[in-house]
C-alpha positions as CSV (number, residue, x, y, z in Angstrom):
1,X,0.3,-0.2,-0.2
2,X,1.3,3.5,-1.0
3,X,2.2,5.9,1.7
4,X,-0.4,8.7,0.9
5,X,-2.8,5.7,1.0
6,X,-1.9,4.5,4.3
7,X,-1.7,7.9,5.6
8,X,-5.6,8.7,4.3
9,X,-6.4,5.2,6.1
10,X,-4.6,6.4,9.1
11,X,-6.8,9.6,9.3
12,X,-10.2,7.8,8.7
13,X,-9.1,5.0,11.7
14,X,-8.3,8.1,13.8
15,X,-11.3,10.2,12.8
16,X,-13.4,6.9,13.4
17,X,-11.7,6.8,17.1
18,X,-13.2,10.6,17.5
19,X,-16.6,9.5,16.5
20,X,-16.8,6.3,19.0
21,X,-15.7,8.1,22.0
22,X,-18.0,11.1,21.4
23,X,-20.9,8.3,21.0
24,X,-19.7,7.2,24.9
25,X,-20.6,10.1,26.4
26,X,-24.6,9.4,26.1
27,X,-23.9,5.5,27.3
28,X,-22.2,6.6,30.1
29,X,-24.2,9.1,31.4
30,X,-26.7,6.2,32.5
31,X,-23.7,3.9,33.7
32,X,-22.4,6.0,36.3
33,X,-25.6,6.3,38.0
34,X,-24.8,3.0,39.0
35,X,-21.2,2.5,39.6
36,X,-18.2,5.2,40.4
37,X,-16.1,6.8,37.5
38,X,-12.9,4.9,38.9
39,X,-14.3,1.9,39.5
40,X,-16.3,1.8,35.6
41,X,-12.4,2.5,34.2
42,X,-11.0,-0.5,36.4
43,X,-14.1,-2.8,34.9
44,X,-13.3,-1.4,31.4
45,X,-9.9,-1.7,31.2
46,X,-9.2,-5.3,32.9
47,X,-12.1,-6.5,30.3
48,X,-10.4,-4.7,27.6
49,X,-7.1,-6.1,28.7
50,X,-8.6,-9.8,29.0
51,X,-10.4,-9.6,25.5
52,X,-7.4,-8.3,23.7
53,X,-5.2,-10.9,25.4
54,X,-7.6,-13.7,24.4
55,X,-7.4,-12.3,20.8
56,X,-4.0,-11.6,20.2
57,X,-2.3,-14.2,22.7
58,X,0.0,-15.7,20.0
59,X,1.5,-12.3,19.6
60,X,1.6,-11.4,23.1
61,X,3.7,-14.6,23.7
62,X,6.3,-13.2,21.4
63,X,6.4,-9.6,22.7
64,X,9.7,-8.5,23.5
65,X,11.3,-6.4,26.2
66,X,11.3,-2.9,24.5
67,X,7.4,-3.3,23.8
68,X,6.8,-4.3,27.4
69,X,8.4,-1.5,28.6
70,X,6.7,0.7,26.0
71,X,3.2,-0.6,26.3
72,X,4.0,-0.1,30.4
73,X,4.7,3.7,29.9
74,X,2.2,4.2,27.9
75,X,-0.2,2.5,30.7
76,X,0.7,4.8,33.3
77,X,0.5,8.0,31.1
78,X,-3.6,6.9,30.0
79,X,-4.5,6.0,33.5
80,X,-2.9,9.4,34.6
81,X,-5.2,11.0,31.9
82,X,-8.3,8.9,32.2
83,X,-7.8,9.5,36.6
84,X,-7.0,12.8,36.7
85,X,-9.5,13.9,34.7
86,X,-12.5,11.8,36.6
87,X,-11.1,13.4,39.5
88,X,-11.0,17.3,38.3
89,X,-14.7,16.1,36.8
90,X,-16.0,16.2,41.0
91,X,-14.7,19.6,41.3
92,X,-15.8,21.5,38.0
93,X,-18.1,21.4,35.3
94,X,-18.5,18.7,32.5
95,X,-18.2,21.7,30.0
96,X,-14.7,23.1,31.5
97,X,-13.7,19.8,32.4
98,X,-14.2,18.6,28.6
99,X,-12.6,22.1,27.5
100,X,-9.6,22.0,29.4
101,X,-8.4,18.9,28.8
102,X,-8.6,19.6,24.9
103,X,-5.6,21.7,25.9
104,X,-3.1,18.7,24.6
105,X,-4.1,19.7,21.3
106,X,-2.2,23.3,21.6
107,X,0.7,21.0,24.0
108,X,1.4,18.2,21.3
109,X,3.0,20.1,19.1
110,X,5.4,21.6,21.6
111,X,5.7,18.2,23.3
112,X,7.0,16.4,20.3
113,X,9.5,19.3,19.8
114,X,10.5,19.0,23.4
115,X,11.0,15.2,23.1
116,X,12.1,14.6,19.5
117,X,13.4,18.1,18.4
118,X,10.8,18.5,15.8
119,X,9.6,22.1,15.5
120,X,5.8,22.3,14.7
121,X,4.9,24.0,11.6
122,X,2.7,27.1,11.4
123,X,-0.3,24.9,10.2
124,X,0.0,22.7,13.5
125,X,0.0,26.0,15.5
126,X,-3.0,27.7,13.5
127,X,-5.3,24.4,13.9
128,X,-4.5,23.8,17.4
129,X,-5.5,27.0,18.3
130,X,-8.6,27.0,16.1
131,X,-9.5,23.7,17.9
132,X,-9.3,24.9,20.8
133,X,-11.3,27.6,20.7
134,X,-14.3,25.5,19.0
135,X,-14.2,23.2,21.7
136,X,-14.1,26.4,24.1
137,X,-17.6,27.5,22.3
138,X,-18.9,23.8,22.6
139,X,-18.3,23.3,26.0
140,X,-18.3,26.6,28.2
141,X,-21.2,28.3,29.6
142,X,-21.4,32.0,31.1
143,X,-18.0,33.0,32.9
144,X,-15.1,31.3,33.3
145,X,-13.1,30.6,37.1
146,X,-10.2,28.7,38.0
147,X,-10.6,26.4,40.9
148,X,-8.9,22.9,42.0
149,X,-11.2,20.8,39.5
150,X,-9.7,23.2,36.8
151,X,-6.3,22.8,37.2
152,X,-6.7,18.8,37.5
153,X,-8.4,19.1,34.3
154,X,-5.6,21.0,32.7
155,X,-2.8,18.4,34.4
156,X,-4.9,15.8,32.7
157,X,-4.5,17.5,29.2
158,X,-1.0,17.3,29.9
159,X,-0.7,13.5,30.4
160,X,-3.0,13.0,27.2
161,X,-0.6,15.0,25.1
162,X,2.4,13.1,26.5
163,X,0.5,9.6,25.8
164,X,-0.4,10.7,22.4
165,X,3.8,11.9,21.7
166,X,4.8,9.0,22.9
167,X,2.6,6.5,21.4
168,X,3.5,8.4,18.0
169,X,7.0,6.9,18.2
170,X,6.3,3.8,20.3
171,X,3.8,2.6,17.4
172,X,6.5,2.5,14.6
173,X,8.8,-0.1,16.2
174,X,6.2,-2.2,18.1
175,X,3.2,-4.8,17.4
176,X,0.3,-2.3,17.9
177,X,-2.0,-4.8,19.4
178,X,0.9,-6.0,21.6
179,X,1.4,-2.6,22.8
180,X,-1.9,-1.8,23.2
181,X,-2.8,-5.0,25.4
182,X,-0.2,-4.3,27.5
183,X,-1.3,-0.4,28.1
184,X,-4.6,-1.9,29.1
185,X,-3.6,-4.4,31.5
186,X,-1.1,-1.7,33.3
187,X,-4.1,1.0,33.4
188,X,-6.1,-1.6,34.8
189,X,-4.1,-2.5,37.3
190,X,-3.3,1.2,38.2
191,X,-7.3,1.9,38.2
192,X,-8.0,-1.2,40.2
193,X,-5.5,0.3,43.0
194,X,-6.7,3.5,43.1
195,X,-10.2,2.4,43.5
196,X,-9.7,0.1,46.1
197,X,-8.2,3.0,48.2
198,X,-10.6,5.6,47.5
199,X,-14.0,4.2,46.3
200,X,-16.8,2.1,47.8
201,X,-17.2,-1.1,45.7
202,X,-20.5,-1.1,43.6
203,X,-22.9,-3.5,45.2
204,X,-25.5,-3.5,42.6
205,X,-25.2,-3.4,38.9
206,X,-27.9,-2.7,37.1
207,X,-28.2,-3.5,33.3
208,X,-28.1,0.2,32.3
209,X,-24.4,0.0,34.0
210,X,-23.3,-3.6,32.4
211,X,-24.8,-2.3,29.0
212,X,-22.3,1.0,29.3
213,X,-19.3,-1.1,30.6
214,X,-19.5,-3.3,27.7
215,X,-19.7,-0.7,25.1
216,X,-17.0,1.2,26.5
217,X,-15.1,-1.6,27.0
218,X,-15.4,-3.2,23.3
219,X,-16.0,0.1,21.3
220,X,-14.6,2.8,23.2
221,X,-11.4,1.0,24.7
222,X,-10.5,-2.2,22.2
223,X,-11.6,-0.8,18.9
224,X,-11.3,2.9,19.4
225,X,-7.9,2.6,21.3
226,X,-6.3,0.1,19.0
227,X,-7.4,2.2,16.0
228,X,-6.0,5.2,17.4
229,X,-2.4,3.2,17.8
230,X,-2.5,2.1,14.2
231,X,-3.6,5.3,12.9
232,X,-0.6,7.2,14.5
233,X,1.9,4.7,13.1
234,X,1.3,6.8,9.9
235,X,0.7,10.0,10.8
236,X,2.4,13.0,13.0
237,X,1.2,13.4,16.8
238,X,0.1,17.0,16.2
239,X,-2.1,15.8,13.0
240,X,-3.6,13.2,15.1
241,X,-4.9,15.1,17.9
242,X,-6.3,17.7,15.6
243,X,-8.5,14.5,14.8
244,X,-9.1,13.1,17.9
245,X,-10.1,16.2,19.4
246,X,-13.5,16.0,17.1
247,X,-14.7,14.2,19.9
248,X,-16.0,16.8,21.2
249,X,-18.0,17.7,17.9
250,X,-19.3,14.3,17.9
251,X,-20.0,14.1,21.4
252,X,-22.3,17.4,21.1
253,X,-23.8,15.9,17.8
254,X,-24.7,12.7,19.5
255,X,-25.8,14.4,22.7
256,X,-28.5,16.7,20.2
257,X,-29.7,13.6,18.0
258,X,-29.9,10.9,20.9
259,X,-30.4,13.1,24.0
260,X,-32.3,16.0,22.5
261,X,-29.9,18.7,23.9
262,X,-30.2,22.2,22.1
263,X,-28.3,22.9,19.1
264,X,-27.6,27.0,19.4
265,X,-25.4,29.5,17.7
266,X,-22.5,28.9,20.0
267,X,-22.6,25.1,19.1
268,X,-22.7,25.7,15.4
269,X,-19.7,28.3,15.7
270,X,-17.9,25.8,17.8
271,X,-18.5,23.1,15.3
272,X,-17.4,25.2,12.6
273,X,-14.2,26.1,14.1
274,X,-13.5,22.4,14.9
275,X,-14.1,21.8,11.0
276,X,-12.0,24.8,10.0
277,X,-9.4,23.6,12.3
278,X,-9.4,19.8,10.7
279,X,-9.2,21.3,7.4
280,X,-6.3,23.4,8.0
281,X,-4.0,20.2,9.6
282,X,-5.3,18.5,6.5
283,X,-4.7,20.6,3.5
284,X,-2.8,23.0,4.8
285,X,-4.9,25.4,2.6
286,X,-2.8,23.9,-0.4
287,X,-5.5,24.5,-2.8
288,X,-4.8,28.2,-2.5
289,X,-1.3,27.9,-3.4
290,X,0.3,27.2,-6.9
291,X,2.4,24.2,-7.1
292,X,6.0,24.8,-8.0
293,X,5.3,22.5,-11.3
294,X,2.3,24.2,-12.4
295,X,3.2,26.4,-15.5
296,X,2.4,30.2,-15.2
297,X,-0.3,31.2,-17.4
298,X,0.7,32.4,-21.0
299,X,0.8,36.6,-21.0
300,X,-2.8,38.1,-22.0
301,X,-2.3,40.0,-25.1
302,X,-4.8,42.8,-25.9
């Protein structure tokens, strides 16, 4: 497969990841009425690790030490991101939490520069700013103050950014499914430790919770994070972060279509800015620039 075709498939994989994550907001609303957030993630990542392990056990049997170390580092970053975001959500609004977490879109080009000495382009930066503005319009209501929950949400965005940057490098030289399975297992262990220390164990799980856990396990975790890992093998971290940030856009659309949430002018502006960010990242507005190989038009003779 040509590199250009691989890049297109990678973009499609990451965009599908964002769509799946956006749909999960609707499912999780009912599940969280029955189970605390960290226990939900402990169940989610444990079942995902078990499922991936059963499917790819032959690959895991051949895993090398480098892949094991990389998967463990990714699992820690993933668990810190999800865990801190969930704790932060207890002290701030869902809108602020979503917006401040999305700061990874701006951070990823700079984190990649720090880690791997690759300078971000002007288009990377422009797309990141447009995307963050769009998420802000989708997520924030009137007024904005900074508290503990807001600070934790920002910190969560940093760990998400670190995860994206590391994954873009680790996915190049590792078996993607083994890498994904290992990070699920490491994240699950960390979530069980935290939940056991700070949250009461759920005594009864209703069917909405069981259905929600199964949905986020299979689709939001096993399928989506596998697609992210494969997709990031063939695209840059900055580009991937822009595509993944459309999760907020799809989450809003699913909320409107399924939960009957209102579609306002502010929502439309947010969606438009995110679309503009994706367009900037995908095309770098090349259709406005003449290619060097294009011949100049002949002179006009009166």
